[in-house]
Backbone of each chain as nested JSON, in Angstrom:
{
  "chains": [
    {"id": "A", "residues": [
      {"number": 1, "name": "MET", "atoms": {"N": [0.898, -1.2, -0.069], "CA": [0.019, 0.0, -0.039], "C": [0.894, 1.268, 0.018]}},
      {"number": 2, "name": "THR", "atoms": {"N": [0.334, 2.306, -0.599], "CA": [1.057, 3.553, -0.662], "C": [0.48, 4.436, 0.376]}},
      {"number": 3, "name": "PHE", "atoms": {"N": [1.422, 5.103, 1.28], "CA": [0.963, 5.995, 2.276], "C": [1.504, 7.479, 2.002]}},
      {"number": 4, "name": "ASN", "atoms": {"N": [0.582, 8.414, 2.275], "CA": [1.066, 9.765, 2.022], "C": [1.304, 10.336, 3.493]}},
      {"number": 5, "name": "VAL", "atoms": {"N": [2.503, 10.534, 3.865], "CA": [2.887, 10.982, 5.208], "C": [3.329, 12.441, 5.125]}},
      {"number": 6, "name": "LYS", "atoms": {"N": [2.732, 13.293, 6.055], "CA": [3.068, 14.651, 5.988], "C": [3.571, 15.009, 7.318]}},
      {"number": 7, "name": "LEU", "atoms": {"N": [4.72, 15.776, 7.201], "CA": [5.436, 16.09, 8.547], "C": [5.899, 17.577, 8.467]}},
      {"number": 8, "name": "LEU", "atoms": {"N": [6.097, 18.102, 9.635], "CA": [6.664, 19.48, 9.825], "C": [7.92, 19.401, 10.61]}},
      {"number": 9, "name": "VAL", "atoms": {"N": [8.943, 20.027, 10.059], "CA": [10.293, 20.155, 10.698], "C": [10.453, 21.626, 10.971]}},
      {"number": 10, "name": "TYR", "atoms": {"N": [10.86, 21.88, 12.16], "CA": [11.013, 23.374, 12.481], "C": [12.042, 23.575, 13.612]}},
      {"number": 11, "name": "PRO", "atoms": {"N": [12.533, 24.724, 13.7], "CA": [13.688, 25.05, 14.595], "C": [13.219, 24.867, 16.179]}},
      {"number": 12, "name": "LYS", "atoms": {"N": [13.969, 24.412, 16.9], "CA": [13.656, 24.248, 18.406], "C": [13.552, 25.711, 18.83]}},
      {"number": 13, "name": "GLU", "atoms": {"N": [12.703, 25.89, 19.873], "CA": [12.272, 27.235, 20.449], "C": [13.57, 28.011, 20.699]}},
      {"number": 14, "name": "GLU", "atoms": {"N": [14.571, 27.355, 21.374], "CA": [15.755, 28.107, 21.831], "C": [16.77, 28.47, 20.736]}},
      {"number": 15, "name": "VAL", "atoms": {"N": [16.505, 28.05, 19.576], "CA": [17.438, 28.191, 18.452], "C": [17.089, 29.416, 17.781]}},
      {"number": 16, "name": "LEU", "atoms": {"N": [18.044, 30.363, 17.341], "CA": [17.933, 31.608, 16.532], "C": [17.357, 31.208, 15.237]}},
      {"number": 17, "name": "ASP", "atoms": {"N": [16.281, 31.764, 14.795], "CA": [15.709, 31.363, 13.437], "C": [15.872, 32.482, 12.513]}},
      {"number": 18, "name": "SER", "atoms": {"N": [17.203, 32.546, 11.871], "CA": [17.501, 33.602, 11.133], "C": [16.584, 33.904, 9.82]}},
      {"number": 19, "name": "PRO", "atoms": {"N": [16.106, 32.744, 9.232], "CA": [15.231, 32.997, 8.094], "C": [13.999, 33.652, 8.53]}},
      {"number": 20, "name": "GLY", "atoms": {"N": [13.557, 33.217, 9.721], "CA": [12.273, 33.837, 10.272], "C": [12.483, 35.279, 10.629]}},
      {"number": 21, "name": "LYS", "atoms": {"N": [13.726, 35.636, 11.21], "CA": [13.99, 37.001, 11.564], "C": [14.057, 37.881, 10.217]}},
      {"number": 22, "name": "ALA", "atoms": {"N": [14.645, 37.31, 9.246], "CA": [14.712, 38.063, 7.887], "C": [13.186, 38.321, 7.325]}},
      {"number": 23, "name": "VAL", "atoms": {"N": [12.452, 37.263, 7.364], "CA": [11.029, 37.469, 6.893], "C": [10.309, 38.501, 7.663]}},
      {"number": 24, "name": "ALA", "atoms": {"N": [10.46, 38.497, 8.962], "CA": [9.74, 39.398, 9.828], "C": [10.225, 40.749, 9.514]}},
      {"number": 25, "name": "GLY", "atoms": {"N": [11.492, 40.971, 9.351], "CA": [12.034, 42.359, 8.893], "C": [11.42, 42.89, 7.607]}},
      {"number": 26, "name": "SER", "atoms": {"N": [11.353, 41.919, 6.653], "CA": [10.846, 42.281, 5.447], "C": [9.402, 42.719, 5.431]}},
      {"number": 27, "name": "LEU", "atoms": {"N": [8.652, 41.853, 6.248], "CA": [7.268, 42.262, 6.402], "C": [7.029, 43.566, 7.085]}},
      {"number": 28, "name": "LEU", "atoms": {"N": [7.851, 43.848, 8.086], "CA": [7.736, 45.156, 8.738], "C": [8.123, 46.195, 7.745]}},
      {"number": 29, "name": "SER", "atoms": {"N": [9.178, 46.107, 7.015], "CA": [9.469, 47.181, 6.019], "C": [8.322, 47.265, 4.96]}},
      {"number": 30, "name": "LEU", "atoms": {"N": [7.527, 46.259, 4.777], "CA": [6.398, 46.446, 3.788], "C": [5.123, 47.055, 4.49]}},
      {"number": 31, "name": "GLY", "atoms": {"N": [5.415, 47.346, 5.796], "CA": [4.331, 48.109, 6.408], "C": [3.545, 47.176, 7.359]}},
      {"number": 32, "name": "TYR", "atoms": {"N": [3.721, 45.923, 7.416], "CA": [3.002, 45.036, 8.332], "C": [3.405, 45.23, 9.679]}},
      {"number": 33, "name": "SER", "atoms": {"N": [3.024, 46.273, 10.392], "CA": [3.584, 46.594, 11.737], "C": [3.007, 45.616, 12.771]}},
      {"number": 34, "name": "SER", "atoms": {"N": [1.968, 44.778, 12.37], "CA": [1.42, 43.883, 13.398], "C": [2.155, 42.585, 13.642]}},
      {"number": 35, "name": "VAL", "atoms": {"N": [3.22, 42.418, 12.798], "CA": [3.981, 41.197, 12.922], "C": [4.823, 41.276, 14.162]}},
      {"number": 36, "name": "LYS", "atoms": {"N": [4.732, 40.251, 15.016], "CA": [5.523, 40.257, 16.227], "C": [6.619, 39.229, 16.088]}},
      {"number": 37, "name": "ASN", "atoms": {"N": [6.39, 38.058, 15.448], "CA": [7.509, 37.05, 15.292], "C": [7.079, 36.157, 14.07]}},
      {"number": 38, "name": "VAL", "atoms": {"N": [8.17, 35.606, 13.531], "CA": [7.952, 34.67, 12.328], "C": [8.895, 33.633, 12.544]}},
      {"number": 39, "name": "ARG", "atoms": {"N": [8.419, 32.282, 12.449], "CA": [9.413, 31.173, 12.551], "C": [8.956, 30.298, 11.221]}},
      {"number": 40, "name": "ILE", "atoms": {"N": [10.196, 29.867, 10.573], "CA": [10.034, 29.181, 9.35], "C": [10.597, 27.78, 9.387]}},
      {"number": 41, "name": "GLY", "atoms": {"N": [9.819, 26.746, 9.069], "CA": [10.338, 25.394, 9.075], "C": [10.137, 24.751, 7.71]}},
      {"number": 42, "name": "ARG", "atoms": {"N": [10.173, 23.391, 7.662], "CA": [9.842, 22.675, 6.375], "C": [8.62, 21.835, 6.453]}},
      {"number": 43, "name": "TYR", "atoms": {"N": [7.929, 21.741, 5.426], "CA": [6.707, 20.884, 5.335], "C": [7.14, 19.832, 4.31]}},
      {"number": 44, "name": "ILE", "atoms": {"N": [7.173, 18.59, 4.745], "CA": [7.579, 17.379, 3.882], "C": [6.478, 16.588, 3.637]}},
      {"number": 45, "name": "GLN", "atoms": {"N": [6.267, 16.189, 2.342], "CA": [5.202, 15.187, 2.078], "C": [5.877, 13.986, 1.564]}},
      {"number": 46, "name": "LEU", "atoms": {"N": [5.851, 12.885, 1.991], "CA": [6.435, 11.538, 1.447], "C": [5.449, 10.566, 1.092]}},
      {"number": 47, "name": "LEU", "atoms": {"N": [5.604, 10.086, -0.178], "CA": [4.849, 8.879, -0.604], "C": [5.647, 7.689, -0.458]}},
      {"number": 48, "name": "ILE", "atoms": {"N": [5.206, 6.72, 0.505], "CA": [6.052, 5.589, 0.586], "C": [5.1, 4.299, 0.607]}},
      {"number": 49, "name": "ASN", "atoms": {"N": [5.716, 3.262, 0.21], "CA": [5.03, 1.833, 0.247], "C": [5.297, 1.192, 1.689]}},
      {"number": 50, "name": "SER", "atoms": {"N": [4.184, 0.719, 2.143], "CA": [4.338, 0.094, 3.453], "C": [3.039, -0.792, 3.62]}},
      {"number": 51, "name": "ASP", "atoms": {"N": [3.162, -1.829, 4.534], "CA": [2.072, -2.699, 4.731], "C": [1.096, -2.054, 5.604]}},
      {"number": 52, "name": "THR", "atoms": {"N": [1.546, -1.182, 6.803], "CA": [0.495, -0.624, 7.611], "C": [0.931, 0.795, 7.791]}},
      {"number": 53, "name": "ALA", "atoms": {"N": [-0.09, 1.636, 8.352], "CA": [0.126, 3.064, 8.497], "C": [1.277, 3.18, 9.602]}},
      {"number": 54, "name": "GLU", "atoms": {"N": [1.152, 2.23, 10.61], "CA": [2.024, 2.342, 11.776], "C": [3.512, 2.101, 11.251]}},
      {"number": 55, "name": "GLU", "atoms": {"N": [3.685, 1.074, 10.324], "CA": [4.998, 0.852, 9.823], "C": [5.449, 2.044, 8.924]}},
      {"number": 56, "name": "ALA", "atoms": {"N": [4.55, 2.706, 8.313], "CA": [4.869, 3.856, 7.489], "C": [5.411, 4.882, 8.413]}},
      {"number": 57, "name": "ARG", "atoms": {"N": [4.731, 5.104, 9.607], "CA": [5.12, 6.106, 10.506], "C": [6.496, 5.857, 11.081]}},
      {"number": 58, "name": "GLN", "atoms": {"N": [6.754, 4.605, 11.291], "CA": [8.087, 4.217, 11.909], "C": [9.131, 4.477, 10.885]}},
      {"number": 59, "name": "GLN", "atoms": {"N": [8.856, 4.1, 9.623], "CA": [9.891, 4.261, 8.611], "C": [10.208, 5.816, 8.546]}},
      {"number": 60, "name": "VAL", "atoms": {"N": [9.265, 6.546, 8.517], "CA": [9.456, 8.073, 8.525], "C": [10.271, 8.681, 9.577]}},
      {"number": 61, "name": "GLU", "atoms": {"N": [9.88, 8.082, 10.822], "CA": [10.579, 8.509, 11.924], "C": [12.112, 8.225, 11.812]}},
      {"number": 62, "name": "LYS", "atoms": {"N": [12.355, 6.994, 11.235], "CA": [13.809, 6.588, 11.1], "C": [14.532, 7.502, 10.029]}},
      {"number": 63, "name": "MET", "atoms": {"N": [13.741, 7.807, 8.932], "CA": [14.287, 8.77, 7.833], "C": [14.533, 9.988, 8.518]}},
      {"number": 64, "name": "CYS", "atoms": {"N": [13.759, 10.515, 9.509], "CA": [14.013, 11.817, 10.105], "C": [15.386, 11.733, 10.933]}},
      {"number": 65, "name": "ASP", "atoms": {"N": [15.501, 10.653, 11.651], "CA": [16.719, 10.437, 12.357], "C": [17.848, 10.466, 11.407]}},
      {"number": 66, "name": "ASP", "atoms": {"N": [17.717, 9.785, 10.454], "CA": [18.989, 9.524, 9.382], "C": [19.267, 10.678, 8.541]}},
      {"number": 67, "name": "LEU", "atoms": {"N": [18.159, 11.48, 8.229], "CA": [18.427, 12.5, 7.133], "C": [17.597, 13.77, 7.172]}},
      {"number": 68, "name": "LEU", "atoms": {"N": [16.414, 13.606, 7.436], "CA": [15.512, 14.8, 7.204], "C": [15.551, 15.747, 8.383]}},
      {"number": 69, "name": "VAL", "atoms": {"N": [16.061, 15.39, 9.557], "CA": [15.98, 16.386, 10.642], "C": [17.297, 16.464, 11.329]}},
      {"number": 70, "name": "ASN", "atoms": {"N": [17.716, 17.709, 11.591], "CA": [18.97, 17.848, 12.319], "C": [18.537, 18.088, 13.842]}},
      {"number": 71, "name": "SER", "atoms": {"N": [18.685, 17.01, 14.53], "CA": [18.1, 16.979, 15.931], "C": [18.817, 17.857, 16.88]}},
      {"number": 72, "name": "LEU", "atoms": {"N": [19.891, 18.377, 16.486], "CA": [20.636, 19.322, 17.422], "C": [19.743, 20.686, 17.469]}},
      {"number": 73, "name": "ILE", "atoms": {"N": [19.342, 20.966, 16.384], "CA": [18.492, 22.303, 16.292], "C": [17.147, 22.232, 15.839]}},
      {"number": 74, "name": "GLU", "atoms": {"N": [16.698, 21.005, 15.446], "CA": [15.243, 21.003, 14.855], "C": [14.46, 20.018, 15.698]}},
      {"number": 75, "name": "GLU", "atoms": {"N": [13.104, 20.192, 15.485], "CA": [12.159, 19.196, 15.995], "C": [11.153, 18.834, 14.759]}},
      {"number": 76, "name": "PHE", "atoms": {"N": [10.471, 17.765, 15.055], "CA": [9.553, 17.354, 13.859], "C": [8.306, 16.868, 14.46]}},
      {"number": 77, "name": "THR", "atoms": {"N": [7.181, 17.035, 13.672], "CA": [5.948, 16.557, 14.008], "C": [5.262, 15.808, 12.798]}},
      {"number": 78, "name": "ILE", "atoms": {"N": [4.932, 14.558, 12.96], "CA": [4.197, 13.966, 11.884], "C": [2.649, 14.24, 11.858]}},
      {"number": 79, "name": "ILE", "atoms": {"N": [2.164, 15.151, 10.928], "CA": [0.82, 15.631, 11.101], "C": [-0.2, 14.605, 10.542]}},
      {"number": 80, "name": "SER", "atoms": {"N": [0.186, 13.737, 9.516], "CA": [-0.866, 12.767, 9.122], "C": [-0.114, 11.603, 8.323]}},
      {"number": 81, "name": "VAL", "atoms": {"N": [-0.786, 10.42, 8.475], "CA": [-0.338, 9.27, 7.704], "C": [-1.598, 8.806, 7.069]}},
      {"number": 82, "name": "GLU", "atoms": {"N": [-1.772, 8.955, 5.678], "CA": [-3.041, 8.622, 5.005], "C": [-2.744, 7.548, 3.799]}},
      {"number": 83, "name": "ALA", "atoms": {"N": [-3.656, 6.757, 3.726], "CA": [-3.454, 5.625, 2.721], "C": [-4.053, 6.238, 1.41]}}
    ]},
    {"id": "B", "residues": [
      {"number": 1, "name": "MET", "atoms": {"N": [-5.121, 41.753, 20.427], "CA": [-4.932, 40.542, 20.661], "C": [-3.769, 39.845, 19.803]}},
      {"number": 2, "name": "THR", "atoms": {"N": [-3.026, 38.914, 20.35], "CA": [-2.007, 38.189, 19.515], "C": [-2.492, 36.93, 18.99]}},
      {"number": 3, "name": "PHE", "atoms": {"N": [-2.332, 36.742, 17.66], "CA": [-2.788, 35.474, 16.965], "C": [-1.571, 34.705, 16.452]}},
      {"number": 4, "name": "ASN", "atoms": {"N": [-1.628, 33.349, 16.649], "CA": [-0.584, 32.552, 16.071], "C": [-1.144, 31.835, 14.867]}},
      {"number": 5, "name": "VAL", "atoms": {"N": [-0.683, 32.259, 13.723], "CA": [-1.167, 31.895, 12.406], "C": [-0.103, 30.877, 11.821]}},
      {"number": 6, "name": "LYS", "atoms": {"N": [-0.627, 29.665, 11.465], "CA": [0.304, 28.652, 10.91], "C": [-0.167, 28.401, 9.414]}},
      {"number": 7, "name": "LEU", "atoms": {"N": [0.79, 28.41, 8.573], "CA": [0.511, 28.108, 7.252], "C": [1.527, 27.246, 6.508]}},
      {"number": 8, "name": "LEU", "atoms": {"N": [1.106, 26.562, 5.39], "CA": [2.03, 25.705, 4.637], "C": [2.156, 26.282, 3.215]}},
      {"number": 9, "name": "VAL", "atoms": {"N": [3.337, 26.351, 2.777], "CA": [3.545, 26.871, 1.475], "C": [4.371, 25.812, 0.65]}},
      {"number": 10, "name": "TYR", "atoms": {"N": [3.726, 25.395, -0.483], "CA": [4.358, 24.18, -1.197], "C": [4.159, 24.377, -2.705]}},
      {"number": 11, "name": "PRO", "atoms": {"N": [5.156, 23.659, -3.361], "CA": [5.113, 23.861, -4.897], "C": [3.851, 23.36, -5.555]}},
      {"number": 12, "name": "LYS", "atoms": {"N": [3.402, 23.953, -6.542], "CA": [2.223, 23.448, -7.22], "C": [2.433, 22.089, -7.833]}},
      {"number": 13, "name": "GLU", "atoms": {"N": [1.412, 21.195, -7.904], "CA": [1.603, 19.831, -8.358], "C": [2.423, 19.791, -9.734]}},
      {"number": 14, "name": "GLU", "atoms": {"N": [2.21, 20.703, -10.665], "CA": [2.827, 20.547, -11.956], "C": [4.316, 21.092, -12.074]}},
      {"number": 15, "name": "VAL", "atoms": {"N": [4.727, 21.64, -10.865], "CA": [6.101, 22.226, -10.821], "C": [7.107, 21.19, -10.366]}},
      {"number": 16, "name": "LEU", "atoms": {"N": [8.323, 21.122, -10.989], "CA": [9.263, 20.197, -10.621], "C": [9.888, 20.633, -9.361]}},
      {"number": 17, "name": "ASP", "atoms": {"N": [9.888, 19.681, -8.298], "CA": [10.233, 19.985, -7.052], "C": [11.75, 19.407, -6.882]}},
      {"number": 18, "name": "SER", "atoms": {"N": [12.685, 20.263, -7.27], "CA": [14.068, 19.754, -7.231], "C": [14.563, 19.321, -5.72]}},
      {"number": 19, "name": "PRO", "atoms": {"N": [14.249, 20.187, -4.712], "CA": [14.586, 19.836, -3.456], "C": [14.039, 18.474, -3.111]}},
      {"number": 20, "name": "GLY", "atoms": {"N": [12.705, 18.283, -3.412], "CA": [12.189, 17.004, -3.17], "C": [12.814, 15.826, -3.825]}},
      {"number": 21, "name": "LYS", "atoms": {"N": [13.14, 16.031, -5.062], "CA": [13.785, 15.043, -5.902], "C": [15.162, 14.597, -5.189]}},
      {"number": 22, "name": "ALA", "atoms": {"N": [15.941, 15.71, -4.737], "CA": [17.292, 15.424, -4.191], "C": [17.175, 14.61, -2.856]}},
      {"number": 23, "name": "VAL", "atoms": {"N": [16.098, 14.934, -1.996], "CA": [15.867, 14.243, -0.802], "C": [15.458, 12.829, -1.044]}},
      {"number": 24, "name": "ALA", "atoms": {"N": [14.573, 12.657, -2.09], "CA": [14.138, 11.336, -2.393], "C": [15.375, 10.453, -2.75]}},
      {"number": 25, "name": "GLY", "atoms": {"N": [16.283, 11.072, -3.673], "CA": [17.419, 10.321, -4.101], "C": [18.375, 9.888, -2.795]}},
      {"number": 26, "name": "SER", "atoms": {"N": [18.521, 10.881, -1.945], "CA": [19.349, 10.502, -0.796], "C": [18.734, 9.442, 0.052]}},
      {"number": 27, "name": "LEU", "atoms": {"N": [17.48, 9.406, 0.264], "CA": [16.75, 8.458, 0.927], "C": [17.006, 7.132, 0.402]}},
      {"number": 28, "name": "LEU", "atoms": {"N": [16.842, 7.07, -1.017], "CA": [17.052, 5.831, -1.669], "C": [18.358, 5.252, -1.572]}},
      {"number": 29, "name": "SER", "atoms": {"N": [19.286, 6.217, -1.608], "CA": [20.69, 5.718, -1.504], "C": [21.092, 5.269, -0.029]}},
      {"number": 30, "name": "LEU", "atoms": {"N": [20.317, 5.767, 0.883], "CA": [20.349, 5.317, 2.312], "C": [19.645, 3.921, 2.439]}},
      {"number": 31, "name": "GLY", "atoms": {"N": [19.033, 3.418, 1.411], "CA": [18.406, 2.127, 1.464], "C": [16.873, 2.155, 1.683]}},
      {"number": 32, "name": "TYR", "atoms": {"N": [16.314, 3.36, 1.81], "CA": [14.824, 3.465, 1.908], "C": [14.203, 3.269, 0.496]}},
      {"number": 33, "name": "SER", "atoms": {"N": [14.09, 2.046, 0.115], "CA": [13.647, 1.701, -1.211], "C": [12.073, 1.965, -1.303]}},
      {"number": 34, "name": "SER", "atoms": {"N": [11.367, 2.06, -0.034], "CA": [9.923, 2.278, -0.129], "C": [9.463, 3.642, -0.54]}},
      {"number": 35, "name": "VAL", "atoms": {"N": [10.522, 4.569, -0.605], "CA": [10.116, 5.922, -0.959], "C": [9.773, 6.147, -2.436]}},
      {"number": 36, "name": "LYS", "atoms": {"N": [8.614, 6.641, -2.734], "CA": [8.094, 6.793, -4.167], "C": [8.292, 8.161, -4.535]}},
      {"number": 37, "name": "ASN", "atoms": {"N": [7.941, 9.185, -3.609], "CA": [8.008, 10.573, -4.017], "C": [8.183, 11.461, -2.733]}},
      {"number": 38, "name": "VAL", "atoms": {"N": [8.893, 12.559, -2.948], "CA": [9.056, 13.604, -1.846], "C": [8.751, 14.976, -2.295]}},
      {"number": 39, "name": "ARG", "atoms": {"N": [7.961, 15.799, -1.6], "CA": [7.744, 17.082, -1.923], "C": [8.037, 17.886, -0.68]}},
      {"number": 40, "name": "ILE", "atoms": {"N": [8.748, 19.005, -0.908], "CA": [9.078, 19.837, 0.238], "C": [8.662, 21.272, 0.027]}},
      {"number": 41, "name": "GLY", "atoms": {"N": [7.969, 21.731, 1.158], "CA": [7.535, 23.133, 1.209], "C": [8.013, 23.84, 2.483]}},
      {"number": 42, "name": "ARG", "atoms": {"N": [7.385, 24.937, 2.762], "CA": [7.664, 25.722, 3.912], "C": [6.48, 25.659, 4.869]}},
      {"number": 43, "name": "TYR", "atoms": {"N": [6.93, 25.6, 6.219], "CA": [5.963, 25.75, 7.333], "C": [6.19, 26.972, 7.961]}},
      {"number": 44, "name": "ILE", "atoms": {"N": [5.245, 27.909, 7.949], "CA": [5.478, 29.225, 8.576], "C": [4.566, 29.537, 9.655]}},
      {"number": 45, "name": "GLN", "atoms": {"N": [5.081, 29.946, 10.777], "CA": [4.379, 30.439, 11.944], "C": [4.452, 31.873, 12.177]}},
      {"number": 46, "name": "LEU", "atoms": {"N": [3.444, 32.745, 12.169], "CA": [3.416, 34.069, 12.433], "C": [2.621, 34.483, 13.583]}},
      {"number": 47, "name": "LEU", "atoms": {"N": [3.347, 35.263, 14.434], "CA": [2.646, 35.923, 15.559], "C": [2.321, 37.341, 15.207]}},
      {"number": 48, "name": "ILE", "atoms": {"N": [0.916, 37.56, 15.145], "CA": [0.651, 38.912, 14.613], "C": [-0.498, 39.45, 15.568]}},
      {"number": 49, "name": "ASN", "atoms": {"N": [-0.46, 40.972, 15.717], "CA": [-1.534, 41.54, 16.568], "C": [-2.672, 41.782, 15.703]}},
      {"number": 50, "name": "SER", "atoms": {"N": [-3.889, 41.569, 16.168], "CA": [-5.061, 41.729, 15.403], "C": [-6.296, 41.811, 16.328]}},
      {"number": 51, "name": "ASP", "atoms": {"N": [-7.334, 42.416, 15.734], "CA": [-8.576, 42.587, 16.678], "C": [-9.308, 41.256, 16.737]}},
      {"number": 52, "name": "THR", "atoms": {"N": [-9.367, 40.509, 15.385], "CA": [-10.091, 39.311, 15.281], "C": [-9.415, 38.342, 14.592]}},
      {"number": 53, "name": "ALA", "atoms": {"N": [-9.764, 37.079, 14.748], "CA": [-9.072, 35.917, 13.98], "C": [-9.212, 36.172, 12.464]}},
      {"number": 54, "name": "GLU", "atoms": {"N": [-10.419, 36.563, 12.047], "CA": [-10.74, 36.814, 10.655], "C": [-9.827, 37.89, 10.085]}},
      {"number": 55, "name": "GLU", "atoms": {"N": [-9.638, 38.963, 10.79], "CA": [-8.719, 39.888, 10.349], "C": [-7.219, 39.485, 10.298]}},
      {"number": 56, "name": "ALA", "atoms": {"N": [-6.891, 38.589, 11.236], "CA": [-5.586, 38.118, 11.357], "C": [-5.295, 37.188, 10.058]}},
      {"number": 57, "name": "ARG", "atoms": {"N": [-6.356, 36.436, 9.768], "CA": [-6.261, 35.58, 8.453], "C": [-6.19, 36.406, 7.307]}},
      {"number": 58, "name": "GLN", "atoms": {"N": [-7.016, 37.553, 7.161], "CA": [-6.902, 38.32, 5.961], "C": [-5.481, 39.065, 5.817]}},
      {"number": 59, "name": "GLN", "atoms": {"N": [-4.974, 39.415, 6.979], "CA": [-3.681, 40.098, 6.88], "C": [-2.635, 39.066, 6.349]}},
      {"number": 60, "name": "VAL", "atoms": {"N": [-2.681, 37.848, 6.805], "CA": [-1.712, 36.824, 6.41], "C": [-1.882, 36.517, 4.917]}},
      {"number": 61, "name": "GLU", "atoms": {"N": [-3.093, 36.5, 4.533], "CA": [-3.311, 36.261, 2.99], "C": [-2.73, 37.32, 2.23]}},
      {"number": 62, "name": "LYS", "atoms": {"N": [-2.822, 38.525, 2.638], "CA": [-2.208, 39.699, 2.038], "C": [-0.63, 39.551, 2.018]}},
      {"number": 63, "name": "MET", "atoms": {"N": [-0.079, 39.081, 3.21], "CA": [1.384, 38.966, 3.339], "C": [1.872, 37.843, 2.363]}},
      {"number": 64, "name": "CYS", "atoms": {"N": [0.894, 36.815, 2.19], "CA": [1.301, 35.77, 1.269], "C": [1.436, 36.451, -0.179]}},
      {"number": 65, "name": "ASP", "atoms": {"N": [0.435, 37.155, -0.539], "CA": [0.487, 37.765, -1.96], "C": [1.666, 38.634, -2.045]}},
      {"number": 66, "name": "ASP", "atoms": {"N": [2.008, 39.442, -1.042], "CA": [3.048, 40.389, -1.094], "C": [4.479, 39.838, -1.045]}},
      {"number": 67, "name": "LEU", "atoms": {"N": [4.586, 38.749, -0.142], "CA": [6.073, 38.434, 0.029], "C": [6.246, 36.884, 0.149]}},
      {"number": 68, "name": "LEU", "atoms": {"N": [5.247, 36.239, 1.025], "CA": [5.472, 34.758, 1.494], "C": [5.448, 33.776, 0.382]}},
      {"number": 69, "name": "VAL", "atoms": {"N": [4.691, 33.998, -0.649], "CA": [4.359, 33.003, -1.599], "C": [4.569, 33.479, -3.017]}},
      {"number": 70, "name": "ASN", "atoms": {"N": [5.34, 32.633, -3.736], "CA": [5.571, 32.96, -5.246], "C": [4.397, 32.289, -5.951]}},
      {"number": 71, "name": "SER", "atoms": {"N": [3.279, 33.008, -6.166], "CA": [2.184, 32.333, -6.764], "C": [2.337, 31.809, -8.056]}},
      {"number": 72, "name": "LEU", "atoms": {"N": [3.361, 31.984, -8.792], "CA": [3.571, 31.389, -10.152], "C": [3.808, 29.878, -9.93]}},
      {"number": 73, "name": "ILE", "atoms": {"N": [4.604, 29.561, -8.844], "CA": [5.031, 28.22, -8.715], "C": [4.584, 27.604, -7.366]}},
      {"number": 74, "name": "GLU", "atoms": {"N": [3.97, 28.357, -6.444], "CA": [3.644, 27.872, -5.094], "C": [2.131, 28.093, -4.856]}},
      {"number": 75, "name": "GLU", "atoms": {"N": [1.638, 27.232, -3.893], "CA": [0.306, 27.365, -3.344], "C": [0.471, 27.386, -1.776]}},
      {"number": 76, "name": "PHE", "atoms": {"N": [-0.606, 27.985, -1.149], "CA": [-0.399, 27.958, 0.322], "C": [-1.734, 27.591, 1.03]}},
      {"number": 77, "name": "THR", "atoms": {"N": [-1.652, 27.032, 2.212], "CA": [-2.782, 26.786, 3.033], "C": [-2.619, 27.226, 4.362]}},
      {"number": 78, "name": "ILE", "atoms": {"N": [-3.585, 28.055, 4.859], "CA": [-3.522, 28.444, 6.343], "C": [-4.143, 27.301, 7.144]}},
      {"number": 79, "name": "ILE", "atoms": {"N": [-3.347, 26.721, 7.997], "CA": [-3.858, 25.54, 8.736], "C": [-4.441, 25.895, 10.119]}},
      {"number": 80, "name": "SER", "atoms": {"N": [-4.095, 27.069, 10.721], "CA": [-4.694, 27.356, 11.961], "C": [-4.569, 28.857, 12.195]}},
      {"number": 81, "name": "VAL", "atoms": {"N": [-5.466, 29.451, 12.934], "CA": [-5.398, 30.748, 13.369], "C": [-5.799, 30.747, 14.816]}},
      {"number": 82, "name": "GLU", "atoms": {"N": [-4.894, 30.896, 15.808], "CA": [-5.167, 30.639, 17.247], "C": [-4.853, 31.892, 18.082]}},
      {"number": 83, "name": "ALA", "atoms": {"N": [-5.763, 32.138, 18.888], "CA": [-5.488, 33.331, 19.852], "C": [-4.411, 32.973, 20.927]}}
    ]}
  ]
}
C-alpha cells in the first residue's frame, strides 16, 4: 500500500531562527507593523510503500533520524499518515 | 490580541520539485527503497496583533500575496489561526 505521510520540521524554540527574522524584517518594512514574530520550518510530504500506517510512521521517524531532521537544532511532528 | 497563524507553502503539483527529488534520491541511497516521492515546502508560523481571527487571516493572506508565496509556482494553505 502507498501512504502519504506529512510532517513538519521546525527550529527548536531556543534556536535563533535567522530566516524567520529576515522575513519578519521584510514584512515590517512592507508596512505590516502587526507582525511580532515569524518562524520558518519545512513541510515535507512523503509517498512511501508500506504494509501498515504504523509501519509507514516508523519508517518516516527513522528517515527523520537519518536524514530529514537535524536533531541538534530541529524538531519534527508527523501531522498525518494517509493511505 | 495576538494570534498565532500557521501556514503551509508548497510547490504546485505541476512544478518540478528539485529539493524533493534530491531528498528522495538521498533516501533511496540510504536504503529506503519504499520511498516513491518527496515534496518539500515551507511551514511558517506568524505571531501577529489583530482585533479578530478573521482579520488576522486576511492580513496573512495579503502577506502571502506580497511576500511569502511565489504564486507562479507555489500554493499555500492556512492551517490554523489561534489566539
